[in-house]
N, C-alpha and C positions, 0 to 999 in steps of 0.2 A: 500512591495511589493508582490504582487500575485505569485503564481508558478503553473505549471503542472506538474506533475509527475507521469509515468506509470512504474509500478511495477510488477514485476514476481516474487514470491514467490515458491522454489524448495525446500520442506524439505526432509530429506535425509533418512525417515524410511518409515515403511509399512501404517501407519496412515496418510498420506500427508495428504487426501484429509480433513480431519477434522481440521489437523494444520489451512490450506489455508485459510478453513472459518471462524474460529474464529480468524485470525488475519484480515479480513477484517470484519469480526461485530465487531470489538474491536475500527479499525480504524472509521467506520460509528458512534460509539456513540459518537465521537468528534464533536459537532453540529455546528463548527463554517467550516468547511469540506465538500465537494461535494466529492462523492465517485460513480464511474459509474464501473462497471464489463462487462466484456464479458470472452468468453471460454479461451481468451490468456491471459490476464492483467486487472489489477485493475487499473484505472486512480484518481490520487486526485486533487483537485482544492483547493488552499487558499492561507491563509497567509504565509509566509517561513517559521515562526517561528513554528505555529501552523501546518502546515504540518509535518515537519521535527521531532516535538518532539514526534508525536504520533507515528511515523514511528521508531523510537529511542525507544520510550519507548517499543512496541511492539517486534522489532526485539530482546531487550534485554532479555524479558521473552522468547523467542523461544530458543535464543541461550544460556540460564540457563539451558535449558532441551533437548537439541540435537543437531545435526549438519542442518543447511540449508544454502542453495544461495539464494541471492536476489538482483536480478537485477533490478536497476534504469534508467530511464533515465527522467531528468529533462530541464524543459524551463521557462522561467519567461513569464509570464500572460499566460491566460488563453488557451489553444492550443487544445482545445476539435474538435474529429475526427467528420466531416459533416456525414451525414446519406447519404447514395448514391440511 
């Protein structure tokens, strides 16, 4: 089943920008996923197993090193924002 996930990551440290950039880059390494970023969030599209496994692996790495908040919205199918 295909899903769409909108993610906002909030690392609770001074080096938050690099943590976010690394998180996005690592999610992009999964070639089965489509990843779209903007100034407020990252959208990930793909099969539920692939999406959730990638997010879990990356958050496990982050949580092993620091505190962070991850906010996710999920929906079934490819729910892409239309360009206005």
